[in-house]
C-alpha positions as CSV (number, residue, x, y, z in Angstrom):
1,M,0.0,0.0,0.0
2,S,1.3,3.4,-0.9
3,S,2.0,6.1,1.7
4,S,-0.7,8.3,0.1
5,A,-3.2,5.5,0.5
6,T,-2.1,5.0,4.1
7,T,-2.5,8.7,4.9
8,G,-5.9,8.7,3.2
9,T,-7.1,5.7,5.2
10,F,-5.9,7.5,8.5
11,L,-7.7,10.7,7.6
12,S,-10.9,8.8,6.6
13,R,-10.9,7.0,9.9
14,V,-10.5,10.3,11.8
15,F,-13.3,12.0,9.9
16,Q,-15.5,8.9,10.2
17,N,-15.4,9.2,14.0
18,G,-16.8,12.6,13.9
19,P,-16.0,16.1,15.2
20,L,-15.3,14.9,18.7
21,R,-12.3,12.8,17.5
22,I,-11.0,15.7,15.4
23,A,-11.3,18.0,18.4
24,I,-9.4,15.6,20.6
25,V,-6.6,15.2,18.1
26,A,-6.3,19.0,17.5
27,V,-6.2,19.6,21.3
28,A,-3.5,17.0,21.7
29,V,-1.4,18.5,19.0
30,L,-1.8,22.0,20.3
31,A,-0.9,20.8,23.8
32,V,2.4,19.3,22.6
33,V,3.2,22.4,20.6
34,A,2.4,24.7,23.6
35,L,4.5,22.5,25.9
36,A,7.5,22.7,23.5
37,V,7.2,26.5,23.1
38,A,6.9,27.0,26.9
39,G,9.9,24.9,27.5
40,W,11.9,26.8,24.9
41,F,10.9,30.2,26.4
42,G,11.7,28.9,29.9
43,V,15.3,28.0,28.8
44,V,15.7,31.3,27.0
45,W,14.4,33.3,29.9
46,Y,16.7,31.5,32.4
47,R,19.7,32.1,30.2
48,V,18.9,35.8,29.7
49,A,18.2,36.4,33.4
50,H,21.3,34.6,34.4
51,D,23.5,36.5,31.9
52,Q,22.0,39.8,33.0
53,S,22.6,39.0,36.7
54,R,26.2,38.2,35.9
55,A,26.6,41.3,33.9
56,V,25.2,43.5,36.7
57,S,27.5,41.8,39.2
58,A,30.5,42.4,37.0
59,D,29.6,46.0,36.5
60,R,29.3,46.6,40.2
61,E,32.7,45.0,40.8
62,A,34.3,47.1,38.1
63,V,32.8,50.4,39.3
64,L,33.8,49.6,42.9
65,R,37.3,48.7,41.9
66,D,37.8,51.8,39.8
67,A,36.2,54.1,42.4
68,Q,38.7,52.8,45.0
69,Q,41.7,53.3,42.7
70,A,40.5,56.7,41.7
71,T,40.0,57.8,45.3
72,A,43.6,56.8,46.1
73,S,44.9,58.6,43.0
74,L,43.0,61.8,43.7
75,N,44.3,62.0,47.2
76,T,47.9,61.0,46.7
77,L,50.5,63.5,45.5
78,D,54.3,64.0,45.9
79,F,55.1,67.7,45.7
80,H,58.5,66.8,44.3
81,R,56.7,65.3,41.2
82,V,53.6,67.6,41.1
83,Q,53.0,67.4,37.4
84,D,53.0,63.6,37.4
85,G,50.6,63.7,40.3
86,L,48.2,66.1,38.5
87,T,48.3,63.9,35.4
88,Q,47.2,61.0,37.5
89,W,44.4,63.1,38.9
90,E,43.2,63.9,35.3
91,Q,43.5,60.2,34.3
92,A,41.1,59.2,37.1
93,S,38.6,61.9,36.2
94,A,35.9,62.6,33.7
95,G,33.2,65.2,33.0
96,S,33.0,68.3,35.1
97,L,35.8,67.2,37.5
98,L,38.2,66.7,34.6
99,N,37.3,70.1,33.2
100,Q,37.9,71.7,36.6
101,L,41.3,70.0,37.0
102,K,42.5,71.0,33.6
103,A,41.3,74.6,34.0
104,N,43.1,75.0,37.3
105,R,46.1,72.8,36.8
106,N,48.7,75.6,37.0
107,T,47.0,77.0,40.1
108,Y,47.1,73.6,41.8
109,A,50.7,73.0,40.8
110,H,51.8,76.3,42.3
111,A,49.9,75.8,45.5
112,I,51.1,72.2,46.1
113,T,54.7,73.2,45.3
114,E,54.6,76.2,47.7
115,S,53.1,74.0,50.5
116,A,56.0,71.5,50.1
117,T,53.5,68.8,51.3
118,S,53.0,65.3,50.1
119,T,49.9,63.2,50.6
120,S,49.0,59.5,50.4
121,A,45.7,57.8,50.6
122,T,44.5,54.4,51.7
123,V,41.0,53.2,51.0
124,I,39.4,51.6,54.1
125,D,35.9,50.8,52.7
126,A,33.7,51.4,49.8
127,A,30.2,50.5,48.6
128,V,28.2,51.0,45.4
129,A,25.1,53.1,46.3
130,S,23.5,53.0,42.8
131,L,24.2,51.8,39.3
132,D,22.6,52.8,36.0
133,E,24.0,50.5,33.4
134,R,22.2,52.1,30.5
135,A,23.3,55.6,31.4
136,G,26.8,54.5,32.3
137,T,26.7,56.2,35.7
138,A,27.0,55.0,39.3
139,A,27.3,56.5,42.8
140,V,29.9,55.1,45.2
141,L,30.6,55.9,48.9
142,V,34.2,55.6,49.9
143,G,36.0,55.9,53.2
144,F,39.7,56.5,53.3
145,D,42.7,57.7,55.3
146,V,44.9,60.5,54.1
147,T,48.4,60.9,55.5
148,S,49.9,64.4,54.8
149,Q,53.5,65.3,55.5
150,A,55.1,68.7,55.0
151,E,58.8,68.7,54.4
152,G,60.7,68.4,57.6
153,A,57.6,67.8,59.7
154,D,55.8,64.8,61.2
155,P,52.9,63.3,59.3
156,S,49.3,64.1,60.2
157,C,46.4,61.9,59.3
158,V,42.7,62.3,58.8
159,H,39.8,59.9,57.9
160,R,37.5,61.1,55.2
161,R,34.4,60.0,53.4
162,V,33.3,61.0,49.9
163,H,30.3,60.4,47.6
164,L,31.6,59.8,44.1
165,Q,29.6,60.2,40.9
166,M,31.2,57.7,38.5
167,I,31.0,57.8,34.7
168,R,31.8,54.9,32.4
169,T,34.4,55.8,29.8
170,G,35.1,53.0,27.5
171,D,36.1,49.9,29.6
172,S,36.7,51.8,32.8
173,W,34.8,54.1,35.3
174,K,36.1,57.5,36.2
175,V,35.1,60.2,38.8
176,G,32.8,62.8,37.3
177,A,32.1,64.6,40.6
178,L,32.9,64.1,44.3
179,D,31.3,65.5,47.5
180,P,32.6,65.1,51.0
181,V,30.3,63.2,53.4
182,G,30.4,64.5,57.0
183,D,33.5,65.9,58.6
184,S,37.1,64.7,58.3
185,Y,38.5,63.6,61.6
186,S,41.8,62.4,63.1
187,E,42.3,59.0,64.7
188,A,44.8,58.2,67.3
189,G,47.4,55.8,66.0
190,L,46.3,56.4,62.4
191,C,49.6,57.9,61.2
192,P,52.6,55.7,60.8
193,A,55.3,56.3,63.3
194,P,58.0,58.8,61.9
195,S,61.1,57.0,60.8
196,S,64.1,57.3,63.1
197,P,66.9,59.6,61.9
198,K,69.9,57.7,60.6
């Protein structure tokens, strides 16, 4: 028997059994198709959600890392190498902060050289307060210690907190604006002991 004859026999049997049989077959076929589609959408949804979650986590880690590095750079400067230090400040900045640093570079260089003071910063803690992936912006809170030492004097130290507005530039995040949070304060034992004269 040919395949066309077999198909014709099957269809004639289906139609011979009336509309109820046709409806049952149709519902069964639709159920199988719906199950397959639902399964496919479930797999796709899981993959997309999982990938987005990983992407957000990676972005948060990146902005946190770059914010900490930028905070250290923007609060560290050797007055013997003031131009190098100011270049590092600019490399850690973007937007309005970068414009401000460039516009006042000569003023800052003169003031730092005249003060004969060097500073170094150590980040103590940091947290991402908000992250807008689409806009490429984030807000980060950073706490850090700054040691300042004028030439020939003992170091002095303060603890500071800042609120950073971060901007994504290419593959990195830079500081677009910063605002102090609360007051700076000194802590006993915060400064390293002065080195003994040789």
